C-alpha positions in Angstrom: 0.0 0.0 0.0 0.9 3.6 -0.5 0.2 6.9 1.2 -3.3 7.9 -0.1 -2.2 10.4 -2.7 0.4 8.0 -4.2 -1.3 4.6 -4.6 -0.2 3.0 -7.9 -3.4 1.2 -8.6 -6.9 0.6 -7.3 -6.9 -1.3 -4.0 -6.9 -5.1 -4.4 -10.0 -5.9 -2.4 -11.4 -9.3 -1.6 -15.1 -9.7 -0.9 -14.5 -10.6 2.7 -12.5 -7.4 3.3 -15.3 -5.2 2.0 -16.2 -4.1 5.5 -12.6 -3.0 6.1 -12.9 -0.8 3.1 -16.2 0.6 4.2 -14.9 1.5 7.6 -11.4 2.8 6.7 -12.6 6.2 5.5 -9.3 8.1 6.0 -8.7 10.9 3.6 -11.9 10.7 1.6 -13.6 13.6 -0.1 -14.6 15.9 2.7 -18.1 16.7 1.5 -18.8 13.0 1.1 -17.4 11.7 4.4 -20.6 11.9 6.5 -22.8 10.5 3.9 -20.4 7.7 3.0 -19.7 6.8 6.6 -23.4 6.6 7.6 -24.1 4.4 4.6 -21.0 2.1 5.3 -23.0 -0.9 6.6 -25.3 -0.9 3.6 -22.4 -0.4 1.2 -20.5 -3.3 2.8 -23.6 -5.5 2.7 -24.1 -4.7 -0.9 -20.5 -5.6 -1.7 -20.7 -8.9 0.1 -24.0 -9.8 -1.4 -22.8 -8.9 -4.8 -19.8 -11.2 -4.5 -21.5 -14.1 -2.6 -25.2 -14.0 -3.2 -26.2 -14.1 0.5 -29.2 -16.2 1.6 -32.0 -14.6 3.6 -30.7 -16.2 6.8 -27.2 -15.0 6.1 -28.4 -11.6 5.2 -30.1 -11.1 8.6 -26.9 -12.1 10.5 -24.6 -10.1 8.2 -26.6 -6.9 8.6 -26.6 -7.3 12.4 -22.9 -7.9 12.4 -22.2 -4.9 10.1 -24.3 -2.7 12.3 -22.4 -3.8 15.4 -19.1 -3.3 13.7 -20.1 0.1 12.5 -21.1 1.2 16.0 -17.8 -0.1 17.4 -15.9 1.8 14.7 -17.8 5.0 15.4 -17.2 4.8 19.1 -13.6 3.5 19.1 -11.8 4.3 15.8 -13.2 7.6 14.6 -11.6 9.5 17.4 -8.3 7.8 16.7 -8.7 8.7 13.0 -9.4 12.3 13.9 -6.4 12.5 16.3 -4.1 11.1 13.5 -5.4 13.7 11.0 -4.7 16.4 13.6 -1.2 15.2 13.7 -0.9 15.3 9.9 -2.4 18.8 9.9 0.4 20.1 12.1 3.1 18.7 9.7 1.6 20.0 6.5 2.8 23.7 6.6 6.4 22.5 6.5 8.4 20.2 4.3 7.8 16.5 5.1 10.5 13.8 4.8 9.9 10.4 3.4 10.4 8.9 6.8 7.8 11.2 8.3 5.3 10.2 5.5 6.0 6.5 6.2 5.5 7.0 9.9 2.0 8.4 9.3 1.4 5.5 6.9 2.5 3.0 9.6 0.0 4.6 12.0 -2.8 4.2 9.4 -1.9 0.5 9.0 -2.1 0.0 12.8 -5.6 1.5 12.9 -6.7 -0.7 9.9 -5.3 -3.7 11.7 -7.5 -2.9 14.7 -10.5 -2.9 12.5 -9.5 -6.3 10.9 -9.2 -7.7 14.4 -12.8 -6.8 15.0 -13.9 -8.2 11.7 -12.1 -11.6 12.0 -14.6 -13.5 14.1 -17.4 -12.3 11.9 -15.5 -13.5 8.8 -15.1 -16.9 10.5 -18.8 -17.2 11.0 -19.7 -16.1 7.4 -17.1 -18.4 5.8 -18.5 -21.3 7.7 -22.0 -20.6 6.2 -21.0 -20.4 2.5 -22.1 -23.0 0.0 -20.2 -24.2 -3.0 -22.5 -22.2 -5.3 -21.7 -19.0 -3.4 -17.9 -19.7 -3.6 -18.3 -20.3 -7.3 -20.2 -16.9 -7.5 -17.2 -15.3 -5.8 -14.9 -16.9 -8.4 -17.0 -15.4 -11.2 -17.0 -12.0 -9.7 -13.2 -12.2 -9.2 -12.9 -13.1 -12.9 -15.0 -10.1 -13.9 -13.1 -7.8 -11.7 -9.8 -9.1 -13.1 -10.9 -8.4 -16.7 -11.6 -4.8 -15.7 -8.3 -4.6 -13.9 -6.4 -5.9 -16.9 -8.1 -3.6 -19.3 -7.2 -0.6 -17.1 -3.6 -1.5 -16.1 -2.2 -4.3 -18.3 -3.8 -4.1 -21.7 -2.4 -0.6 -22.4 0.9 0.6 -23.8 3.5 1.9 -21.3 3.2 5.5 -22.4 -0.6 5.5 -22.0 -0.3 3.8 -18.7 2.1 6.4 -17.4 -0.2 9.2 -18.6 -3.2 7.5 -16.9 -1.3 7.2 -13.6 -0.2 10.8 -13.9 -3.8 12.0 -14.4 -5.0 9.9 -11.5 -2.3 11.4 -9.2 -3.0 14.9 -10.4 -6.7 14.5 -9.7 -6.0 13.4 -6.1 -3.4 16.1 -5.5 -5.7 18.8 -6.7 -8.5 17.5 -4.5 -6.0 17.9 -1.6 -3.9 21.0 -2.4 -6.2 22.9 -4.8 -5.0 24.1 -8.2 -1.6 22.5 -9.2 0.8 24.6 -11.3 3.7 23.6 -13.6 6.4 22.9 -11.0 4.1 20.6 -9.0 2.9 18.9 -12.2 6.4 18.2 -13.1 7.1 16.7 -9.7 4.1 14.4 -10.2 5.4 13.3 -13.7 8.8 12.7 -12.3 7.3 10.4 -9.6 5.5 8.4 -12.3 8.6 8.1 -14.5 10.8 6.9 -11.6 8.2 4.6 -10.1 8.9 0.9 -9.9 5.3 0.0 -10.2 5.0 -3.2 -12.3 1.3 -4.0 -13.2 2.2 -7.6 -14.3 3.8 -8.3 -10.9 0.9 -6.6 -9.1 -1.6 -8.6 -11.1 0.1 -11.9 -10.4 -0.2 -11.2 -6.6 -3.8 -10.2 -7.1 -4.5 -13.7 -8.6 -2.5 -15.4 -5.9 -4.6 -13.7 -3.2 -7.8 -14.6 -4.9 -6.9 -18.2 -5.4 -5.7 -18.4 -1.7 -9.1 -17.0 -0.5 -11.1 -19.5 -2.6 -9.0 -22.4 -1.3 -9.4 -21.3 2.3 -13.2 -20.9 1.9 -13.5 -24.4 0.5 -11.4 -25.8 3.4 -13.7 -24.0 5.8 -16.8 -25.3 3.9 -15.5 -28.9 4.3 -15.6 -28.7 8.1 -17.9 -25.7 9.0 -18.3 -26.7 12.6 -14.5 -26.6 13.4 -14.4 -23.1 14.6 -10.9 -23.0 16.0 -9.5 -24.6 12.8 -11.4 -22.3 10.6 -10.3 -19.3 12.6 -6.7 -20.4 12.0 -7.4 -20.8 8.3 -8.8 -17.3 8.0 -6.0 -15.8 10.1 -3.5 -17.5 7.8 -5.2 -16.0 4.7 -5.2 -12.5 6.2 -1.6 -12.8 7.1 -0.7 -13.9 3.6 -2.9 -11.1 2.2 -0.8 -8.5 4.2 2.6 -10.2 3.6 2.8 -12.3 0.5 4.6 -15.7 0.9 6.5 -14.7 -2.3 9.7 -13.1 -0.9 10.3 -11.2 -4.2 6.9 -9.7 -4.0 7.5 -8.7 -0.4 10.6 -6.8 -1.5 8.6 -5.2 -4.3 5.8 -4.1 -2.0 8.3 -2.6 0.5 9.9 -0.8 -2.4 6.5 0.7 -3.5 5.8 1.9 0.1 9.2 3.6 0.4 8.8 5.0 -3.1 5.4 6.4 -2.3 6.6 8.0 0.9 9.5 9.6 -0.8 7.4 10.7 -3.7 4.8 12.3 -1.5 7.6 14.2 0.3 9.1 15.5 -2.9 5.7 16.6 -4.3 4.8 18.2 -1.0 8.1 20.1 -1.0 7.2 21.5 -4.4 3.9 23.0 -3.1 3.5 26.7 -2.4 2.5 28.1 1.0 -1.0 28.7 -0.3 -1.3 25.1 -1.6 -0.1 23.7 1.8 -2.6 26.0 3.5 -5.3 24.4 1.4 -4.1 21.0 2.4 -4.2 22.0 6.1 -7.8 23.2 5.5 -8.7 19.9 3.8 -7.4 17.8 6.6 -9.0 20.0 9.3 -12.3 19.4 7.6 -11.8 15.7 7.6 -10.9 15.6 11.2 -13.9 17.8 12.1 -16.2 15.4 10.2 -14.8 12.4 12.2 -15.3 14.2 15.5 -18.9 15.0 14.6 -19.6 11.5 13.4 -18.1 10.1 16.6 -20.5 12.4 18.6 -17.6 14.3 20.2 
């Protein structure tokens, strides 16, 4: 993963992690935060149902679990998110080093891990309820998603891919800093040119994760009543999702994180005082939204 402004591709999400995505609303568009957050349980349910085709019985339990998870996140994590954003806000007026950017990124990961810890027992229950038909539906949705991913990231010439990545980063940067001028645009282009992002390698890991998930779900389905065993199976999958068993990919992933941190630092250094002030204002708005949503 990269710092938010510098992710090289769309997040590689599995269906069972949809709730994580729904709850981890750090650095989203300010005007949309409250609406998106309040709709998070419904959006997470829709995503799970789209991938799995939930039964009526499963739906009732999933909706309850998502509601409980959402309330826990509102009470426990939103204040932590707001505190982290306040810390970021204090750093933005000055230059930021790559190490500082990675430090913030590490704190974000810690917060996401806390959410995953809360989701884990719910995933174990849901996995134990899945039928072979639902797992096959998941495989079909994975294939459809992969076709879209390939079309966007693999089936394009290098020059077009670089321009596509530049435009994506430019849009994110302008949403954060306001209007971007020539020096900052050049810094963004330099980041894209120097990036080690390899869509083929990223796609291969995407496929590995998907295959791993399906295999684990089928193992769980074979012995649905073995809760301790199934918990260990899901924990193993989540561990491999976060840290690939492929050592070469682990090095590649670390490279991208370090590259993203350093790239953010260089682009931020190119920003004017007015652009940095706009970024401070943006983050302040996010933090205020989180406090309001948390009822603080």
